[in-house]
N, C-alpha and C positions, 0 to 999 in steps of 0.2 A: 249513285253509290261511289263511283270512281272519283267524282269531283270532291266528295266529302273526305275521302282518304287523301287526296292530294294536298289539301290545305295544311294539315299538320306536318306533312313532309316538307313543304316549303318553309314553314315556320322553323322547323328543326334545323334545316340547312342554314337558314339565316342566323339562328342562334349559335350554331356550331362555328360558322364563319366569323362571327363577332368574337367568340371566345378565343378562336385561333389567332385572330389579329391582335387581340389583347395580350395573349401569351407571347407573341412574337416581339412585341414592344417592351415587355418586361425584361429587365436586365437580371440574368441568373448567374450565380456563382457557385462554385463547389470548393470545399476544403477537406483535406484528409487530416482530420484532427488527431488521429493516431500518429501519423508521421510528424505532425507539428509537435506533439507532446514529447515524442522520443528524440526529436532533433533539437529541442530547446536545451541550452547548456545548463540551466537551473535543474532540469530533470536529472541529468547525469550527476551534478553536484549533490543533489538531495539523496540520490541512491548511494553515493559514496559515503555520505554522512551517516545514513541509516545502517549501512553495512559495517561502518566503523563502530557504531554504538552496539550493534548486534554482536560483533566479535568481542568487544569488551565485556558484554554481559555473559557471553559464552565462557570466556576465560575466568570470570569471577565464579560462575557456576561450577566449573571444573575444579577450582580451588576449594570451594566449599565441599564438593563431593569427595575430594581427596582427604580432607580433614575427617569427614564422616566415615570414610573407609578405614582410616587408621583407628578411629574410636571403636568401630565394629571389631577390628582385629584384637584390640585390647580386651573387649568384652569376651570374645571367644577364648582368648588366652586365660582369662580369669576362670571361665567355665572349666577349662582343662585342669587348672590348678586345684580348683575346688573338688574336682572328681578324683584326685589322687588319694588313695587310701592311706598313704603314709603321712598325710598332712594332719596336724593336730586339730582338735575341735576348735580351739581358740583361733588358730590361723585360718581355718575355714570360715569362721564367722566374720573375721576381719576382711578376708577377701570377698565374702558375700556382700558385705556392706559396701565395699569399694565397687563391686560389680553392679550393685543396685544404683549407685550414683552415676556410674558410667552409662548404664542403660538409659537412665533418665535423660542424661545429656544427649545421648544418641537420638532419642525420640524427639527432643527439642530441635536438634539439627535437621532431622528429616522433615519436620514441620516447616522450619525456616527455609529449607531448600525449595519445598513446594511453593511456599508463599513468594519466595524470590523469583521463581520461574514465572508465576502468574503476574506478579507486579511488573517485571521487566518486559514481558510480552505485551502487556497492556500499554506500557509507556511507549514501546516501539511502534505499536499500532497507531497510537494517538499522534506520535511524531510524523508517521508516514501520511496519515490523513491530513494533518495540518499542512505539511509541505505540499501535498498534491493539490489541496484546495487553493493555496497561494499561486501555484503554477497555472492551474486552470483559470484562475482569475486574470492572471497576466495575459494568457492566450485570448481569452474572451474580449479583453479590452482592445487588443491589437486587431482582432477580427472585426469588432464593432467600429473601430476607426476606419478600417479598410472599406467596410460596407458603406459608411457615411461618405467617405471621400470619393468612392466610385459609383455611388448611387445605386447599389444593388437593391433589387426588390425582393429577391428570393435567394437564399443561400442554403445549400445542402451539405451535410457532413457525409462524405462518401467512404468513410473508413469502416463503418460497422454494418452488420446485418440487421434486418428488421426482426420483429418477433417471430416471423415465419421462417427465419433462418436464411433469407435471401438478401442480397445487397439492397440498401435503400435506393441508391442511385444505380440503375442498371446500365445506363450509358450517359455520357456527357462529353461534349467537345473539350479538347485540351485547353482551348482558349477561355473556357469558363473557370478553370481552376486557378486559384491564387494562393495555393499552399506555400510555395517557395517564398513568395513575398512576405508572408506571415512569419515564416521561420527566420528570414533575413532581418526583419524588423525586431523580432524578439532577441536575437543574438547580438544585435547592435548594442544592447544594454550591458554586455559583458564588460566588467571592469568598473561600471558605474553603479551597479546594484549587486548585492550579495544574495546568494540562495538562502532560503530560510534555514536557520541553524537548528540542529538537533539539540534538544535540551540536555545539557550535561548532567549526568547522574553520578553522584558521589558513591563510590563503592562502599557497600556496607561491610563491616567486619564480621567475619564468621567466628563463632565461639570455638575455641580450641578445646580438645578433650583433656 
């Protein structure tokens, strides 16, 4: 019985020893992709362009809302005039007609403001996704070049947690990490390549009351 149990144990030891030896010969690398992304100059340039486009959209939205606010004040003033008992019937009818037209314009403004908000937000999201995709593609190319040049067999991203909420890489020697060399290689392109440009959006003209 003891001899029967000893055979699998010996085989397991041999298998484990073989796997360990194989792992020791494999060249392993780690990269902090979050640090790379944040340190890449194109990331900062893209964020600046998105913020510029967002501020322009905000300014246009505020202008539209100011026009709508003035139109609302005019409607309220007409309501006050119509309610005056000393106003003649003809004058009231005239003001009621003007009030109806102003109210219709105000409804159109309100609809256009909502559509403007949705349209601009969608455009900004699309620009952000497009810029991020281009940046990630740049990073992946540099990492792939590094892996090929250094003959890495396994490379881990040590920046993010797993689905269980714990780091994917619990521990790795500093000598395994080549994050800084990726950042250096990426930022060498400054001046020779431009960051993805945000699509210029021509400001739409709001209807005046």
